[in-house]
C-alpha positions as semicolon CSV with decimal commas, in nm:
position;residue;x (nm);y (nm);z (nm)
1;M;3,601;1,551;0,640
2;R;3,275;1,754;0,669
3;D;3,013;1,644;0,921
4;A;2,677;1,500;0,748
5;P;2,391;1,759;0,783
6;D;2,110;1,706;1,041
7;P;1,764;1,641;0,916
8;R;1,639;1,970;0,997
9;E;1,922;2,128;0,797
10;I;1,809;1,906;0,504
11;E;1,449;1,990;0,548
12;E;1,505;2,360;0,554
13;L;1,739;2,358;0,212
14;L;1,474;2,164;0,019
15;L;1,170;2,330;0,181
16;G;1,301;2,678;0,064
17;G;1,257;2,825;0,430
18;E;1,320;2,804;0,777
19;L;1,113;2,587;0,999
20;R;0,926;2,852;1,227
21;Y;0,589;2,728;1,318
22;T;0,400;2,473;1,501
23;R;0,092;2,325;1,374
24;I;-0,148;2,541;1,599
25;D;0,057;2,851;1,455
26;A;-0,024;2,747;1,119
27;I;-0,376;2,702;1,204
28;K;-0,423;3,045;1,357
29;R;-0,219;3,246;1,117
30;S;-0,379;3,083;0,814
31;G;-0,748;3,092;0,901
32;V;-0,811;2,726;0,830
33;S;-1,005;2,499;1,072
34;E;-0,790;2,239;1,269
35;E;-1,011;1,956;1,160
36;F;-0,956;2,053;0,777
37;T;-0,573;2,108;0,831
38;Q;-0,542;1,760;0,992
39;R;-0,733;1,622;0,693
40;L;-0,513;1,800;0,475
41;W;-0,179;1,693;0,649
42;R;-0,303;1,337;0,605
43;A;-0,416;1,373;0,255
44;F;-0,065;1,490;0,149
45;G;0,068;1,181;0,321
46;F;0,252;1,332;0,613
47;P;0,250;1,193;0,985
48;H;0,079;1,337;1,261
49;L;0,261;1,589;1,448
50;A;0,247;1,686;1,828
51;D;0,121;2,032;1,896
52;E;0,444;2,157;2,001
53;T;0,639;2,030;1,705
54;I;0,803;2,325;1,483
55;A;0,793;2,189;1,145
56;F;0,609;2,462;0,929
57;T;0,770;2,731;0,706
58;E;0,630;3,036;0,521
59;G;0,574;2,847;0,213
60;D;0,354;2,589;0,411
61;L;0,119;2,894;0,534
62;D;0,083;3,044;0,207
63;A;-0,025;2,726;0,078
64;L;-0,269;2,675;0,350
65;V;-0,395;3,052;0,266
66;R;-0,415;2,972;-0,100
67;I;-0,641;2,666;-0,050
68;R;-0,843;2,872;0,213
69;D;-0,931;3,128;-0,085
70;L;-1,019;2,869;-0,300
71;L;-1,308;2,757;-0,066
72;R;-1,441;3,076;0,008
73;A;-1,427;3,187;-0,342
74;G;-1,629;2,882;-0,400
75;L;-1,427;2,750;-0,676
76;L;-1,401;2,423;-0,502
77;D;-1,527;2,225;-0,191
78;E;-1,375;2,059;0,080
79;D;-1,406;1,703;-0,069
80;M;-1,241;1,823;-0,426
81;V;-0,976;1,978;-0,224
82;L;-0,888;1,657;-0,024
83;R;-0,927;1,456;-0,342
84;M;-0,686;1,678;-0,575
85;V;-0,454;1,689;-0,262
86;R;-0,430;1,319;-0,210
87;A;-0,336;1,294;-0,581
88;V;-0,078;1,536;-0,568
89;G;0,061;1,412;-0,235
90;Q;0,094;1,033;-0,365
91;T;0,230;1,139;-0,695
92;M;0,493;1,359;-0,554
93;A;0,596;1,105;-0,319
94;R;0,672;0,860;-0,545
95;L;0,855;1,137;-0,761
96;A;1,073;1,251;-0,465
97;E;1,176;0,888;-0,394
98;W;1,272;0,798;-0,757
99;Q;1,448;1,155;-0,784
100;I;1,648;1,082;-0,461
101;D;1,749;0,708;-0,586
102;I;1,868;0,862;-0,892
103;I;2,111;1,127;-0,736
104;I;2,226;0,901;-0,488
105;G;2,276;0,604;-0,755
106;A;2,438;0,842;-0,970
107;L;2,727;0,962;-0,704
108;T;2,752;0,627;-0,491
109;D;2,671;0,275;-0,448
110;P;2,271;0,277;-0,419
111;L;2,274;-0,045;-0,215
112;E;2,541;0,132;0,053
113;P;2,422;0,417;0,294
114;P;2,552;0,735;0,162
115;S;2,837;0,875;0,341
116;P;2,843;1,239;0,482
117;E;3,055;1,364;0,201
118;I;2,802;1,226;-0,046
119;V;2,516;1,386;0,160
120;R;2,666;1,715;0,149
121;L;2,735;1,718;-0,215
122;I;2,393;1,621;-0,272
123;M;2,281;1,943;-0,043
124;D;2,521;2,144;-0,256
125;H;2,386;2,028;-0,593
126;A;2,019;2,104;-0,454
127;Q;2,102;2,430;-0,318
128;N;2,253;2,527;-0,663
129;H;1,992;2,383;-0,901
130;I;1,654;2,333;-0,724
131;A;1,529;2,659;-0,821
132;A;1,614;2,610;-1,194
133;L;1,436;2,236;-1,146
134;E;1,103;2,374;-1,005
135;P;0,972;2,563;-1,309
136;L;1,022;2,246;-1,509
137;L;0,828;2,038;-1,292
138;V;0,509;2,275;-1,314
139;H;0,597;2,276;-1,706
140;A;0,573;1,897;-1,700
141;W;0,245;1,891;-1,508
142;R;0,088;2,141;-1,734
143;R;0,193;1,948;-2,017
144;Q;0,051;1,622;-1,871
145;L;-0,268;1,795;-1,771
146;A;-0,313;1,913;-2,148
147;A;-0,241;1,584;-2,249
148;A;-0,527;1,428;-2,002
149;G;-0,761;1,716;-2,092
150;T;-0,757;1,595;-2,456
151;R;-0,811;1,243;-2,388
152;A;-1,094;1,307;-2,151
153;L;-1,273;1,518;-2,433
154;T;-1,196;1,308;-2,713
155;A;-1,349;1,004;-2,508
156;S;-1,656;1,199;-2,413
157;S;-1,740;1,289;-2,801
158;A;-1,728;0,937;-2,888
159;E;-2,065;0,812;-3,011
160;D;-2,081;0,518;-2,757
161;A;-1,901;0,697;-2,455
162;L;-2,031;0,681;-2,118
163;P;-1,944;0,927;-1,843
164;G;-1,625;0,836;-1,709
165;R;-1,616;0,533;-1,903
166;P;-1,403;0,578;-2,210
167;R;-1,324;0,299;-2,455
168;L;-0,971;0,202;-2,486
169;V;-0,745;-0,042;-2,566
170;V;-0,581;-0,201;-2,237
171;G;-0,244;-0,392;-2,249
172;F;-0,004;-0,544;-1,979
173;A;0,341;-0,646;-2,059
174;D;0,521;-0,894;-1,829
175;I;0,856;-0,997;-1,795
176;V;0,885;-1,385;-1,857
177;E;0,983;-1,634;-1,565
178;F;1,071;-1,305;-1,337
179;T;1,078;-1,481;-1,054
180;E;1,310;-1,717;-1,165
181;T;1,542;-1,483;-1,331
182;S;1,543;-1,246;-1,011
183;R;1,711;-1,546;-0,820
184;N;1,978;-1,556;-1,101
185;L;2,081;-1,213;-1,092
186;D;2,248;-1,005;-0,804
187;E;2,027;-0,694;-0,672
188;R;2,210;-0,423;-0,905
189;E;2,174;-0,647;-1,196
190;L;1,791;-0,704;-1,105
191;A;1,741;-0,353;-1,038
192;R;1,901;-0,275;-1,386
193;L;1,702;-0,510;-1,561
194;V;1,359;-0,381;-1,439
195;E;1,479;-0,012;-1,495
196;R;1,563;-0,096;-1,859
197;F;1,229;-0,291;-1,904
198;E;1,033;0,028;-1,766
199;E;1,256;0,272;-1,996
200;T;1,171;0,067;-2,289
201;A;0,781;0,039;-2,230
202;S;0,744;0,402;-2,131
203;D;0,941;0,535;-2,423
204;I;0,735;0,313;-2,666
205;V;0,395;0,410;-2,512
206;A;0,469;0,790;-2,512
207;E;0,617;0,750;-2,873
208;H;0,280;0,629;-2,964
209;G;0,087;0,836;-2,783
210;G;-0,033;0,598;-2,538
211;R;-0,027;0,634;-2,165
212;I;0,165;0,436;-1,890
213;V;-0,140;0,376;-1,607
214;K;0,110;0,198;-1,365
215;T;0,408;0,014;-1,366
216;L;0,476;-0,312;-1,125
217;G;0,857;-0,400;-1,159
218;D;0,810;-0,696;-1,405
219;E;0,483;-0,564;-1,533
220;V;0,366;-0,247;-1,711
221;L;-0,003;-0,157;-1,767
222;Y;-0,103;0,106;-2,054
223;T;-0,377;0,247;-2,241
224;A;-0,408;0,346;-2,600
225;D;-0,718;0,543;-2,764
226;T;-0,735;0,325;-3,092
227;P;-0,723;-0,030;-3,133
228;A;-0,416;0,002;-3,420
229;L;-0,211;0,219;-3,158
230;G;-0,273;-0,045;-2,867
231;A;-0,154;-0,337;-3,105
232;E;0,163;-0,131;-3,227
233;I;0,242;-0,048;-2,883
234;G;0,211;-0,410;-2,766
235;L;0,401;-0,549;-3,049
236;R;0,686;-0,276;-3,013
237;I;0,738;-0,353;-2,647
238;A;0,760;-0,733;-2,730
239;E;1,011;-0,654;-3,018
240;A;1,196;-0,394;-2,817
241;V;1,265;-0,598;-2,506
242;R;1,349;-0,921;-2,720
243;A;1,600;-0,735;-2,921
244;G;1,793;-0,609;-2,608
245;G;1,851;-0,977;-2,524
246;D;1,784;-0,960;-2,139
247;T;1,465;-1,137;-2,136
248;D;1,137;-1,174;-2,287
249;V;0,776;-1,071;-2,248
250;R;0,422;-1,144;-2,302
251;V;0,158;-0,920;-2,385
252;G;-0,210;-0,927;-2,343
253;M;-0,416;-0,671;-2,473
254;A;-0,828;-0,608;-2,482
255;Y;-1,070;-0,363;-2,636
256;G;-1,368;-0,186;-2,448
257;L;-1,530;0,017;-2,187
258;V;-1,308;0,085;-1,873
259;L;-1,379;0,283;-1,545
260;T;-1,135;0,569;-1,513
261;L;-1,064;0,674;-1,151
262;M;-0,764;0,827;-0,958
263;G;-0,562;0,783;-1,273
264;D;-0,618;0,386;-1,269
265;V;-0,826;0,196;-1,494
266;F;-1,082;-0,068;-1,354
267;G;-1,321;-0,312;-1,509
268;T;-1,367;-0,624;-1,749
269;T;-1,153;-0,500;-2,002
270;V;-0,873;-0,458;-1,761
271;N;-0,923;-0,803;-1,637
272;L;-0,953;-0,956;-1,952
273;A;-0,614;-0,803;-2,074
274;S;-0,437;-0,930;-1,753
275;R;-0,579;-1,303;-1,823
276;L;-0,471;-1,289;-2,170
277;T;-0,124;-1,181;-2,036
278;S;-0,089;-1,495;-1,809
279;I;-0,218;-1,708;-2,117
280;A;0,036;-1,572;-2,385
281;R;0,352;-1,750;-2,461
282;P;0,692;-1,561;-2,423
283;G;0,738;-1,344;-2,695
284;T;0,366;-1,327;-2,816
285;V;0,108;-1,063;-2,835
286;L;-0,268;-1,175;-2,756
287;A;-0,549;-0,983;-2,840
288;D;-0,914;-1,045;-2,724
289;A;-1,198;-1,091;-2,997
290;R;-1,307;-0,731;-2,983
291;L;-0,981;-0,595;-3,046
292;A;-0,913;-0,851;-3,311
293;E;-1,220;-0,779;-3,490
294;S;-1,146;-0,401;-3,467
295;L;-0,784;-0,468;-3,645
296;R;-0,950;-0,689;-3,951
297;G;-0,867;-0,492;-4,254
298;D;-0,559;-0,359;-4,107
299;G;-0,303;-0,457;-4,360
300;A;-0,021;-0,398;-4,115
301;Y;-0,127;-0,697;-3,869
302;E;-0,188;-1,055;-3,929
303;L;-0,446;-1,196;-3,658
304;V;-0,400;-1,584;-3,591
305;R;-0,674;-1,739;-3,376
306;I;-0,603;-1,999;-3,129
307;G;-0,802;-2,240;-2,896
308;R;-1,028;-2,104;-2,669
309;R;-0,915;-2,058;-2,319
310;P;-1,063;-2,062;-1,948
311;A;-0,977;-1,730;-1,786
312;R;-1,064;-1,717;-1,417
313;G;-1,341;-1,504;-1,344
314;L;-1,440;-1,464;-1,712
315;G;-1,535;-1,776;-1,827
316;I;-1,418;-1,909;-2,177
317;V;-1,206;-1,637;-2,394
318;Q;-1,141;-1,645;-2,741
319;P;-0,774;-1,530;-2,792
320;Y;-0,603;-1,383;-3,104
321;V;-0,219;-1,379;-3,151
322;V;-0,112;-1,059;-3,312
323;R;0,167;-1,060;-3,555
324;R;0,296;-0,820;-3,805
325;A;0,174;-0,884;-4,155
326;R;0,422;-1,055;-4,401
């Protein structure tokens, strides 16, 4: 039986280089100020390190030098760099945890600590394949960057567009009675239920050109550029989850201006979609009055006006049930 690798061995393998430098060494060699280096480190989401801790590789120094050169060239200022680094750090932290969970789950029981043999096996896989996977991550980022840039340009060219406030369909899809369901399932079954729900919703949103804003276990938040796309996504999620037989969902959608910030969406339209989700009955898709009006005349959908409802913080709202046209 091989011994489990120590943390430093794991770190050096995944970083692709030897840990050689302290924080002070990195500051001196890169030419980046101590104060800005500390802010960068925090923005990436890493804990504070003592001055004598050897924790930096040549790759870390190269990254600092690249950031220094961007600042000196005037392409970015410090505030922009920190905001972008924070976005990358938070996104990559979730991605890394997700990938490790997938790998461990494929090789052993995810609810049990991995054995030394499994840890070694994971490291062997990483050593053999990480170089091939790295370009794929960059390619995926470029693809997503192109999609985000296209959405931003399209939104800014709309007649009623406001800076940073595109007009979008915002939709929430929520697993019905999730708390009660979670009590009746063991941890493995519950994890698989949530994973199937997120996979189903994500695939449908991507297929129809929408965007998953975030997932919250039993809930998915998505946006779409047009009323028809937003309605189609909502209906397909409800239909697909019902067909799976695991559970049921309810969907609430609203159409209007939203504030886009840090990859998230905010504003009255988002709040209204959330309130409609809580109003919706299991298996139904609700739309606000603006979205319903935009869908009128579209032969693919049937709109059924239901009784007005109070919505917390928004007063009385007029929901419409969205169905496929018969």
